[in-house]
TILUM-657373 format. One record per residue: x negated, y negated, z of N, C-alpha, C, O, CB in turn; residue in three letters. Coordinates in pm, whole numbers, plus 50000, padded with zeros to 5 digits. Glycine has a CB too. Layout:
XYZXYZXYZXYZXYZALA;...
// end
This chain:
856393076650543855673064550581854893066950709855403073150803856643052650598MET;853653062150715852813064150832853293055650950853953045450932851363060650798LEU;852943060151071853373053451193852943038751196853723029951232852833060751314GLN;851693036251158851193022651158851973013451066852143001551095849753022551119GLY;852453018750955853243010750862854603007150922855082995950905853423018250730GLN;855203016650992856473013751059856293002951166857122993951180857063026551122TRP;855203003951241854942994051346854732980251285855232970251338853712998151429ILE;854002979651175853772966851108855092960651061855302948651073852822968650988GLU;855972969051008857292964150965858092958951085858732948551078858072975250893ARG;858032966451194858762962551313858282949451371859082941151414858662973151417GLY;856982947551373856412935351430856832922851352856852911851407854892936351434GLN;857152924551226857552913251144858982908651174859322897051153857422916750997LYS;859822917751224861252914551232861862915851372862942910451397862002923351139VAL;861182922851463861742925051596861112915251695859892913551697861512939751642VAL;861932908751776861442898751870860472905151970860662916552012862622892151945MET;859452897752007858362902952090858712901952238858232892952308857052895452061ASN;859542911052286859932911152427859432923452502859642924552623861432910352439THR;858772932552433858222944552496856762946252456856392943752342859052957152456TYR;855932950552552854592955252519854692969952481854452978852563853592953052640ASN;855062972352356855332985952311854032993852291853022988352248856142985752182ARG;854093006852321853003015752286853053018052135854133017452076853093029152364PHE;851913020752071851883022451925852413036151882851703044051821850453020651873PRO;853673038651916854323051351886855693048351828856413039751878854433060352013ILE;856043055351722857393054451665858043068151682857713077551609857363050051513VAL;858953069351777859603082151802860713084551701861423075351662860163082551945LEU;860843097051660861813100251555862813111051593863903111351537861083104451432SER;862473119751687863403130451724862993136451858861883134251906863443141351615GLU;863913144051917863623150252045864473162452068865543163852009863813140452157GLY;863993171352154864743183252193864353186852336863173188852365864473195052096LYS;865343187852424865043191152563864243180252628864683168752634864293204352572GLY;863053183752678862173174052744861063169052653860123162452700861563180152868SER;861153171952523860083168452430860593159152320861753159852279859483181152368PHE;859693150352275859983141552161858833142552061857743147052094860183126852208VAL;859113138151939858093137651835858043123651776859063116751769858363148251724LYS;856833119651733856733107051660856793109751511856853121251468855423099651697ASP;856783099051432856963100651287855793107851222855923112551109857143087151222VAL;854663108851291853523116451238853593131151275852743139051233852223110551290ASN;854623134951355854783148851393854133152751524854193164351564854243157351286GLY;853483143151594852883146251723853963147851829854903139951835851883135351765LYS;853833158251912854823161152015854353155952150853173156652183855103176252022GLU;855293150652227855023145552361856013151752460857193153452429855123130052364TYR;855513155052577856373158652689856823145552753856003137352793855633168052794LEU;858133143552761858653130352800859093130152945860143135652980859823126552709ASP;858283123753030858653121653171859083107253195859023102153308857473125353263PHE;859503100653086860113087353095861633088453077862413082053148859513077752987VAL;862023096752981863443099452959864263086952935865363085552988864003106753076GLY;863723077652854864453065252830864513056452955865393047952966865853068252782GLY;863573058653047863543052853183864803057153259865693049253289863433037253177ILE;864823070253289865893076453370867253076153302868283075953370865993069453504ALA;867273076053169868533075553094868953089353042870113093253057868403065852977VAL;868023096552981868363109052913868513120553013867673129453020867293112552808ASN;869593119953088869803129353199869803143853152869283152553221871103126253269ALA;870383146553037870483160152985869393163252884869483173152812871843162352922LEU;868373154852878867313156652779867773152152642868743144652629866873171252774GLY;867063156852539867363153052402868093164452331867813176252354866073149452326TYR;869033160852246869693170652162870633179952235870853191152189868693178652093GLY;871193175852348872133184452419873323187352328873973178152278872593177852553ASP;873603200152306874623203952208876023199852251876823195552168874573218952185GLU;876343201252379877683197452424877913182452408878993178252367877883201452570ASP;876903174652441877033160152429877153156052283877993147752249875833153152493LEU;876323161952197876363158752054877713162451993878283154551918875253166051980THR;878213174352026879473178851969880653170452018881533166851940879703193452003GLU;880653167352148881753159252203881783145452140882853140452107881613158052356ALA;880613139252122880563126052058880993126851912881713118151863879143120352067LEU;880563137351844880953139151703882463140151689883063133651604880273151651644TYR;883073148551773884513150451764885273137651799886273134351735884943161851857GLN;884793130351902885473117951940885313107151833886253099851803884943112852074GLN;884123106251776883873095951676884703098351550885053088851479882393095351641MET;885013110851521885893113551408887293108051434888003104051341885973128651379LYS;887683107751561889013102851597889033087751618889873080651561889503109851723LYS;888093082651702888083068351734886833065151817886603071251921889363064251812MET;886043055651769884883051251846885243040451946884703039952056883813046351753MET;886143031651905886433019951988887893015951975888493017151868885523008151948HIS;888443011252085889703004052081889642993352189888862994552283890943013652102CYS;890452983252178890432972152273890932976652410891732985852421891282960552221SER;890442969952512890942972452648892332966552671892852967052783889972966752749ASN;892912960952567894322957352573895202969852574896392969252602894702948252455LEU;894562981452543895252994152540894493004252624893303002352652895402999252394TYR;895143014852665894493025852736893873035552636894333036652522895503033252827TRP;892803042652679892313053852598892033065752690891633063952805891023049852518ASN;892243077652639892193089752723890803092452780890703095152900892643101752642ILE;889703091952702888383094452761888063084652874887413088552972887313093552655PRO;888493072152862888233062452968888943065953097888373064753206888663048752924GLY;890183070453085890923074653204890283086953266890113087653388892403077553169ILE;889923096553183889363109153234887993107053298887703113053402889253119453120GLU;887153098753238885833095953297885993088953431885273092153527884983087253202ALA;886923079553439887173072553565887673082253672887273081353788888193061153545ALA;888533091453632889043101353728887933109853787887923112453907890073110253662GLU;887003114153703885893122453753885053114553854884683119853959885003127353636ILE;884763102053822883963093753912884683091654045884063092754151883673080253846LEU;885963088754041886713086054164886873098754247886723098354369888093080054130ILE;887193109754182887423122354255886173127354326886273135154421887913132954159GLU;885013122954281883763127854339883003117154416881783118054433882883133554230ASN;883713106854461883073095854533884023090554640885123095754658882653084554436SER;883583080154710884413073654813885183061754756885873054654829883543068954930VAL;885063059454626885623047454566887023049854510887463061354496884713042354456PHE;887703038954480889103039754434889313034654293890253039054226889963031954527ASP;888473025654247888673019654114887333018354041886273016954103889353005854126LYS;887393018853907886223017953820886403006453722887503004153671885973031253745VAL;885322999253695885262989853583884122994253494882982995353540885072974953632PHE;884402996853366883373001253273882812989453194883542980453154883933011853177PHE;881502989853172880812979953090879782987353005879982998952972880132968853179CYS;878682980752969877762986552871876342988952922875552995552854877692977652753ASN;876002983853040874612984653084874522982353234875492978653299873752974353009SER;873332984653288873102982353429873192967653466873762964153569871782987753469GLY;872622959053383872682944653411874122939853413874492931653498871872936753307ALA;874932944753321876352940953319877062946153444877932939353499877042946253192GLU;876702958053488877312963553610876972954753730877822952353815876832977953635ALA;875732949853737875322941053846876052927653837876482922353940873802938853843ILE;876182922253717876952909853702878372911753753878932902853818876972905453554GLU;878952923253724880312926153771880342926253924881282921053985880792939753716SER;879322932153984879252932654131879132918654190879782915654290878052941154175CYS;878322910054129878142896454178879462888854172879842882054267877052889054097ILE;880162890054060881432883054045882482888254143883212880554205881952884453902LYS;882542901654158883512907354251883222903054394884142900054470883502922654242LEU;881922902754431881542898754567881982884354596882502881554704880022900054586ALA;881782875554500882162861554523883682859954527884212852154606881572852654414ARG;884372867254442885832867054447886322872054582887242866354641886442875554332LYS;885712882854630886112888554757885832878854872886672876654959885392901954782TYR;884632872954870884272863654976885242852054988885642848355098882882858354953GLY;885612846354875886542834954876887962839354916888672832154986886582828154737LYS;888342851454872889662856554906889762859555057890772856555120889972869254825MET;888692865455113888732869755252888362858855351888882858555463887802881355271ALA;887472849555310886922840155408886982825455367886792816755452885512843655434HIS;887262822555240887362808655199886332804755095885422812455064887232799855318GLY;886472792655042885622787954932884152787054968883292787454879886102774454886GLU;883842785855096882442784555138881682797755130880462797855141882372779155279HIS;882392808855112881782822255123881402827454984882232833254914882752832255193CYS;880152825354946879712829154811878282834554806877822838754700879832817254718TYR;877572834454919876152837754918875942852954922876652860154991875442831155038GLU;874952857454845874622871754837873172873754881872272866654836874842877254693ILE;872962883354970871612886755016871112898654934871782908954928871602890155169ILE;869952897254872869302908454804867932910554867867592903954966869172905754650THR;867152919754812865882923554874864682919054791864722919154668865832938654894MET;863632915254858862362912754791861862925854728862092936654781861302906954891LYS;861192924454616860672935654537861762943854468861482954454411859862944754625GLN;862992938954471864072945954402864032942954253863332933954207865442941954461SER;864812950654178865022947754036866462951254003866922962254030864012955653945PHE;867182941453942868592943453916869002940753771870182941853738869392934854006HIS;868062937053686868422934853547867962921453493867312913753564869902935853531GLY;868292918653366867702907353295868662895953262868222885753211867102912153169ARG;869962897353290870862885953272870562875553380869832878453474872352890553278THR;871112863653367870752853053461871172856353604870432853553698871392839953418MET;872342862253622872752866153756871892877253810871442876753925874192870453756GLY;871652887453727870872899053771869402895353796868792900553889870962910253667ALA;868852886553715867452882753734867302873953857866252874153921866902875453610ILE;868342866253892868312858654017868372868054135867692866054235869462848554023THR;869192878454125869292888354232868002896254249867722901454357870442897854205ALA;867222897254143865942904454146864952896954235864702885054215865362906154004THR;864402903854332863502897454427862042897954387861182900754470863642903754559GLY;861752895054260860372894754212860202882454122860792881554015860012907754134GLN;859392872954167859252860254097858692861853956858972853653868858372850954176GLU;857892872353932857272873753800858302875253688858032871753573856342885853799LYS;859502880453722860542881953622861342869153601862132868153507861472893153661TYR;861142859353687861932846953684861182835153626861742824253614862402843653823GLN;859912837053591859092825953540859712820053413860042827253319857652830853511ILE;859862807053413860382799953297861892800053284862422794953185859802805753175GLY;862602805753382864052807053372864812797853468866042797953469864452821253397LEU;864112790153546864772781453643865492769853572865062765353466863752775953744HIS;866602765053631867152768553761867922781653757868652784453662868052757453811PRO;867752789653861868432802353872869822800453933870202789453970867612812153955LEU;870562811453942871902811154000871832806854146871002811854222872562824853987LEU;872692797854184872742793254323873332804054413874202811754371873562780354334GLU;872852804654538873512812954637872992827154649873722836054693874932813554608GLY;871732829354609871082842354628869892840354722869052831854696870632848654491ILE;869822848254830868692847654923868132861754940868822871554913869132841555061VAL;866872862654986866162875354982865652879555119864972871955188864992874454885TYR;866002891855158865462897755279864362907755246864092910455129866562904555359GLY;863732913055348862682923155329863292937055334864022940455426861592921655437ASN;862982944855234863482958555224863002966855343861832966155381863042965155091TYR;863892974555400863612983055517863262974955642862642980255735862472992555485ASN;863642962255645863432953655762864782947355798865132936655748862332942455733ASP;865522954155884866882949955914866952935855972867822928055934867522959756011PHE;866042932556062866102919356126865932908156025866552897556040865022918156234GLU;865112910255923864912899855821866172897555740866412886555690863762903655728SER;866992908055727868262906755656869312900455747870052891455707868752920455604VAL;869372905355869870382900555964870282885555986871302878655998870232907856097LYS;869062880455991868912866056020869352857355902869522845255918867462863056054GLU;869542863355785870022855855669871542855155663872102846855590869492862055543LEU;872212863755739873672864255734874272851855800873872848055910874192877055804VAL;875222845755732875912833955785877362834355740877792844055677875232820655738SER;878112824055771879512823455728879622822355576880712824155521880222811755794GLU;878502819255508878502818455363878352832155296878622833555177877382809355318LYS;877912842255373877542855055314878772863055272879672865555353876702863255412THR;878802867055145879902875455096879462889755068880302898655061880492869454971CYS;878142892055052877692905655017876202907355044875442897755048877992908654871ALA;875812919855062874412924055065874232934254954874952944254948874002930055207ILE;873272931654867873002940054750871622946254763870642939254786873112931854619LEU;871542959654747870242966254755870242979254676871302984654643869862969154901LEU;869052984154645868862997154581868563007654689867653005454769867702996454476GLU;869283018754694868913029354788867483034454766866813038554861869883040954775PRO;867033034054643865623036354612865193025254517865693024354405865383050754548VAL;864273016754560863783006254471862963012754358861993019854384862912995754549GLN;863373010254236862723016354121861573008254069860413011954089863703018554012GLY;861882997154002860852988453944859932982854052858782979254023861512977053867GLU;860422982154174859602976854284858562986554336857782982954424860482972854395GLY;858522998854282857463008054322857913021554375857143028154444856633001654423GLY;859143025854345859693038754392859643039154544858913047154603858903050954331ILE;860423030554606860473029154752861853033154803862803025554785860123014654795LEU;861983044654867863283048654923863623040455047862743036755125863273063554958PRO;864903037655063865353030955184865243040455303865403052555289866813025955168ALA;864963034755420865013042555543866463043855587867233034255581864143036055655GLU;866843055855631868243058355667868713048855777869843044055772868423072855711LYS;867863046155876868243037155985868523023155932869443016455979867143036656091GLU;867733018755835867933005655773869303004955707870042995355728866823002755670PHE;869633015055627870923015055560872073015855660873103009255643871013026755463LEU;871893023855765872953025255866873243011955934874403008455957872563035755970ALA;872203004555967872382991556033872992981355939873822973255980871042986456087LYS;872582981655812873162972555713874652975755696875472966655687872422973755577ILE;874982988655691876392992655678877202987655797878302982255780876503007955667ARG;876682989355915877382984956036877572969756036878632964756074876622989256161GLU;876542962555994876612948055990877672943355891878452934355921875242942155954LEU;877702949455773878672945355671880102948055718880992939955694878392952855539CYS;880302959355783881632962555834882052952455941883182947655942881672976855892THR;881132949356031881412940056140881752926156088882662919756140880222939156234GLU;881032921555986881202907955935882202906955820882482896055771879872902555890LYS;882742918355776883652918855662883002912855538883572904255471884962911455695ASP;881802917555509881122913955385880842926855308880732937655367879792906055414ILE;880732925855177880602937855094879172943055094878212935455083881032934754950LEU;879052956055107877762962755089877762968554947878622976754913877512974055198LEU;876812964254866876722968254726875442976054704874352971454740876782955854632ILE;875552987854646874362995754609874142994654458875072996654379874523010654652TYR;872932991654420872502992554281871933006554260870793009454296871442981454246ASP;872763015254201872333028954171872143030854021872293041953970873353039054225GLU;871813020153952871623020853808870563031253772870743039053679871233007053752VAL;869463031353847868403040953820868473053253911868233064453865867063034353836GLN;868793051354037868703062454132869993070654143870023080754214868343057254268CYS;871063066254074872303073654078872423084053967871443086753897873453064254070GLY;873613089753953873943099653848872943111253850872303114253749873943092953709ILE;872833117753964872083130253975870613128954003869963139054031872233137653855GLY;870063117153995868613115454002868023119954136866883124354141868253100853979ARG;868793119054245868303123254377868663137654410868263142854514868863114054485THR;869423144254321869933157554351871353157154403871953167554430869043164354450GLY;871893145254418873303142854450873893134954334873163128254261873473135154587ASN;875203135654318875793128054208875493113254225875183106254128877303130354201LEU;875593108354350875263094554381874173094254487874123103054573876513086654428PHE;873303084254481872203083354578872713081254719872103086054815871253072154540ALA;873833074154735874343071754870874683084754942874673085355064875583062754865TYR;874983095254864875313108154924874093114854987874233123055078875923117454819GLN;872913111354941871693116555003871503110855143870863117055227870483113454916ALA;872043098855166871923092255297873193093655381873163091555502871623077455276TYR;874303097355316875623098155381876033084655441876663083955546875603108855491GLU;875653073855369876003060155410876563053055286875803047655207874753052455469ILE;877883053055270878473047655148878563032455149878703026355255879833053455127PRO;878493026255032878733011855019880203009054989881013018254983877843005854908PRO;880522996554971881852992454928881952991654775883012993554717882222979054990ASP;880822988754714880752986754569879452993054519878442993054589880822971554532VAL;879492998354399878293004854344878163001354196879163000254125878353020254363ILE;876912999654150876622997354009875933009653952874993014954011875732984653991ALA;876413014153834875873025953768875583022853622876193013853565876863037753779LEU;874653030153562874403029453418873423040653383873623052153422873833015153376ALA;872373037253311871313046453269871803060653241872343063153133870243046953375LYS;871643069953335871973083853309873433086753286873763097753240871513092053420GLY;874323077453315875753079953307876203084453168877113092653156876513067553348LEU;875593079053064875963082852928874993092352863875173096052747876093070652844GLY;873963096552934872993105952879872263100752757871733108652679873673118552844GLY;872223087652739871593081652623872543072652546872103063952470871053092252531GLY;873843074652565874833065752503875073053952597875253056052717876183073452472PHE;875083041652546875183029852635876503029352711877573029152651875023017052554PRO;876403029152843877573027252928877103023053066876073027653114878433040352936ILE;877863014253129877623010353268878953010853341880013011653279876982996153278GLY;878883010453473880123010753550879913004053685878823004753743880623025153569ALA;880962997653733881042993253872882203000753935883293001353878881232977653883MET;881963006454052883053012654128883203005354261882233000054315882783027854152MET;884433005054312884682997854436885813004554512886653011454455885032983054408ALA;885813002454643886943006654724888152998054691888012987454631886613005854875THR;889323002754729890552995254701890492981154758890912971554693891763002654759GLU;889962979854880889872966954947889042957054867889412945454851889292968555087LYS;887892961654816887032952854739887602950354600887592939054551885632958654727ALA;888102960954536888602959754399889782950254388890022944354283889002973354346ALA;890532948654497891712939954496891372925354471892262917354441892452941154627ALA;890092921754483889682907854458889732904154310889782892354275888272905554511ALA;889732914154223889842911654079891302912354035892032921554070888992921853999PHE;891692902353956893002902053894892812901253742891722897753697893862889853946LYS;893842904553663893712903553517893182889953473893692879453514895052906253450PRO;892142890253390891502878053343890262874153420889492865653374892472866953349GLY;890032880253537888852876753617887562882153558886492876253575889022882053758ASP;887652893453488886442899453431886832908353314887962913153308885652907653539HIS;885902910453222886212918453104884932922753034883852917453062887112910553007ALA;885062932252943883952936752860884532942652733885232952752738883052947152934SER;884262936552619884872940752493884632955652466885572962952433884322932552378THR;883392960052479883072973852449883152983052571883042995252557881692974552389PHE;883332977252689883322985152811884442995452814885592992252787883432976152931GLY;884083007852846885083018352857885603023352724886683029252719886203013652938GLY;884863021052615885363025752487885333040952480884593047352555884533019752372ASN;886143047052392886293061552391884993069352371884813079952432887243065452285PRO;884093064352288882853071652263881963071752387881453082252426882093065452145ALA;881783060152450880933059352568881493067752683880753074652753880773044752613ALA;882803067152701883413074752810883403089752782883373097752876884833070052834CYS;883443093652655883273107752620881883112552663881743123352719883483109952468THR;880863104452635879513108052678879433109252829878823118652881878493097652628ALA;880033099852901880013100253047880693112853099880203119053193880693087853105ALA;881813116753039882513128853080881613141153067881583149553157883783130752997LYS;880903142252957880023153752934878913154053040878633164553097879413153252792VAL;878283142553064877203141853162877713145553302877113153753371876573127753164VAL;878803139453342879343141853476879753156453494879463162553597880543132653503LEU;880433162053396880843176053406879643185453409879673195553479881743179653291ASN;878603182153333877393190353335876723190053472876303200353524876403185653227ALA;876623178153530876003177053662876803184653767876223190853857875883162353702LEU;878103184153757878963189853860879183204853845879503211653943880283182953859LEU;879023210153724879423224253702878353233353645878553245453636880583224553612SER;877203227753606876193236053540874913237853622873883242053569875843230053408LYS;874973234753752873823236953837872703226953821871583229253869873293250253812GLY;872983215853755871913206153729871503198953858870323196053877872373195953624ILE;872463195953945872113189354071871193198354155870263193554219873383185754151LEU;871483211254154870603220854224869213220854161868203221254231871203235054220LYS;869183220354028867893219953958867093207553995865873208254012868103220453807ASN;867773196154008867083183854046866423185354182865283181254201868053171854048VAL;867133191154277866563192954411865383202554408864353200054471867633198154509LYS;865533213554334864453223554328863243218154254862113219254302864953236354261GLU;863463212454136862333207454057861743194854118860543192354105862773204853913GLN;862593186854183862073175054252861143178954366860103172654386863213166554306GLY;861523189254440860673194254549859353199654493858283197454549861423205354628LYS;859453206754382858253212454321857333201454269856123201854290858623222054206TYR;857913191554201857123180354151856453173054265855283169454255858003170754071LEU;857173170854373856613163854488855423171554547854393165654579857683161754596ARG;855573184654560854483192954613853253192154525852133191254575854933207454628GLU;853453192554395852313191854301851633178154308850413177254300852783194754157LYS;852433167554322851863154154333851093152454464850033146154467852963143454322LEU;851633158154572850943157754701849613165154693848623160954752851823163854813GLU;849603176154620848363183954600847313175454527846133175554563848663196954520PHE;847753168154424846813159554352846313148254442845153144154432847483153654227LEU;847163143354528846743132754620845613137454710844703129754742847933128254706LYS;845663149954751844593155454835843283156754759842203156054818845003169054891GLU;843373158454630842173160554548841553147554497840343146854478842513169154431LYS;842393137254477841893125154410842173112854497843323109454524842553123554272TYR;841113106354538841233094754626841943083154559842453074254627839873090354672GLU;841993083054426842643072154354844143071854382844773061454366842383073454204VAL;844723083254425846143083654462846273080354610845823088054695846773097654430ILE;846893069154641847003064654780848333068454845848433068654967846823049854787SER;849363071454763850653075054822851493082454719851363080354599851403062454873ASP;852373091054770853373098054689854713095654756854843097554877853053113454676VAL;855723091554680857013088754741858133089854637857913089254516857013074654805ARG;859353091554690860513092454604861503102654655861313108454762860103095854463GLY;862563104854579863593114554611863973121854482864143115554378864843107754677ILE;864113135154489864553142854374863643141054256862423142454267865943138954336GLY;864243138054140863443135654019863273120753991863283116353876864093142553899LEU;863113113254098862683099254093861483098354187861633095054305863853089154136LEU;860313101354134859093102054213858063092054160858113088054044858513116254211GLN;857143088054248856103078854207854813081554282854823086454395856533064554230GLY;853693078454218852393078754286851803064754282851733058454176851433089154221ILE;851373060054397850693047254404849193049554392848643058554454851033039754536GLU;848553041354311847133042854283846333031154340846873020354365846893043854132LEU;845063033454361844183022654407843613014854289842813005654307843043028454492SER;844013018554168843603011654045844863008953963845893015253987842553020153962VAL;844812999753866845982997653780846393010553709845553018453667845682986853676PRO;847693012353697848213024953641848093025653489848133036453432849663026753681ALA;847953014153425848023013553279847063022753206847453029453111847792999853235GLY;845803022953249844803031153178845103045953191844913053553095843403028253232ASP;845573050253307845893064353326847113068153243847163078953185846133067553475ILE;848103059253238849283061753155848883063153008849383071952939850333050453172ILE;848003054452960847543055152822846803068152795846963074252689846643043352789LYS;845983072452891845253085052874846213096852866846003106052787844263087152990ALA;847253096552947848253107152945848993107352810849263118052755849263105353061CYS;849313095752759850013094952630849153100952520849653108352435850373080252595ILE;847863097752521846963103352420846923118552426846703125152325845553097752439GLU;847133124052546847103138552565848483144952550848633157052566846533141852702LYS;849503136752520850813142352492851813141852606852763149752608850653156152452GLY;851623132652701852573131052811853013116552820852173107652835851953135652946LEU;854303114052810854823100452823855163097652969855923105053031856073098452734LEU;854593086853022854853082253158855113067253153854813060553054853663085553254LEU;855683061853263855953047653270855553042653409855613050153506857453044553241VAL;855153030053418854793024253546856003019153622857113018353569853813013053526GLY;855763015653748856773008953832856002998553912855673000854029857553019253927ALA;855732987253851854802977753909853392980553858853202989353773854852978254063GLY;852442973253909851072973953856850382987053886849682992453800850262962653913THR;850562992454007849743003754053850523016654076850003026054136849043000054179ASN;851753017354029852573029254053852953035753920853393029053827853843025654134VAL;852783049053914853263056753801854583063353842854673069553948852213067453755ILE;855573061953757856913067053785857153080053707856713081453593857983056453748ARG;857843089453769858173102253707859693103653706860303106253810857493114253782PHE;860313102053588861763102953576862123111653455862713106853358862393088753561VAL;861773124553460862053133453347863543136253336864303132653426861273146553361PRO;863983142753228865363147253223865703155853345864843162653399865613155253093PRO;866963155453386867373163053504867383178053478867573185953570868743158453549LEU;867193181853352867143195953312865713201253307865503212653265867803197653177THR;864733193453347863323197453339863093210353416863763213053516862403186253394VAL;862133218353368861843231053436860423231153492859643221953470862043242853339ASN;860113241753564858823242553634857653242753537856623236553562858783254853722GLN;857813250053426856733250753328856413236953271855253233653248857103260453214ALA;857443228853249857233215353197856563206453301855723198253266858553209253152GLU;856923208053427856263200553533854793204653542853923196153559856963202953669ILE;854513217553531853123222253533852313216153420851173211953440853063237653523ASP;852903215553302852203209653187851953194753210850873189753181853013211653058LYS;852963187853260852813173553286851713170853388850883161953369854133167653335ALA;851703178653495850703176353600849313180453557848333174853605851093183953726LEU;849213190153467847903193653411847343181953331846173178353346848013206253321TYR;848183175953247847743164353168847403152653260846403145753238848823160153067ILE;848233150453362847953139653455846613141753524845823132353538849063138553559LEU;846343154053567845073156653637843873154653545842853149153586845053170853693GLU;844013159053420842913156953326842653142053306841503137853288843233163553190GLU;843693134053309843543119553294842963113353421842173103853413844883112953261SER;843333118653538842773113553664841283116253674840543108253731843493119853782LEU;840853127453620839423130853622838593120353549837413118153581839193144553559LYS;839233113853450838523104053369838593089953429837913080753383839083103953228GLU;839443088353532839663074853587838453069753662838473058553714840873074753680ALA;
// end
């Protein structure tokens, strides 16, 4: 069946919540995917920072196959071995003490919001429920997560939003500090704002926020859904800054393409949850946790974190070189293999031109192109991607 026919079928039955490109992907290997017509694309979207090990990773495929033959799911009324083992790897390689598994980044953020409010009331009383987030942030599409998101365009038509969320300016400590009151139970932020335009936090900003949270006994929560799990060249983004939070939200790359999310917390914060306070039917199921184990072990033992730092540095240098050549690029920013270029024109036309030439890219706001390839990407693939990008810039 031709690609156009598949798209026509899809449009009849799938709800219209995405402005999809006219492509039907059917298979992938490494950093490349193919559509149903057989056209190959170099993928620098990676499921939007999800496919950490690329496509068709043999260890991941085999581990999932073997686990699925045994058991895909069991209730959280019982323990399962992959869930325990995945949690152990996360805890042993972080500053946290406990893990809660769920299915997505938005669910992880919802878990953080609930834990923060439970903690605030436990530590300070019923009046303590307010959470400070950042303008231009993005935290997900559920009602709690979309309220935490500091971009009004995502909230249109959804009011009234969740009560008790206020917004400070990213990288502006004084704007956050002045929002803190006896009602404040947590500060939630992304170490690198993704959807907001690939904006890394300044280390001084994070250090002051950390000090403030410790002083006031309020939780510092990092949303590492996109920037965590190896994306910066560290297992967690907070390790790049050496400024840990009390609670962290993870998803995307954690399962390498298999749906899984997680919230981790220190013992002090985690103690606010008691049995019955929170749950997830599919969270921590054996198949998802098997995928997480494979991804985490690969990052920790196969040199992938080193590759992220090396290839991220190379990608950054190539993007900086293009910036010198083309005035349409006004800025280059990011960490590791989470990079972005800001343009003086809308990014959409350039992204479309790249797709036509065989390179998949995604935006981060109106004028920013985001680069989030698999963490296994190599120099030759970066060269090919940047060649296609430059050819498209010439036409802009």
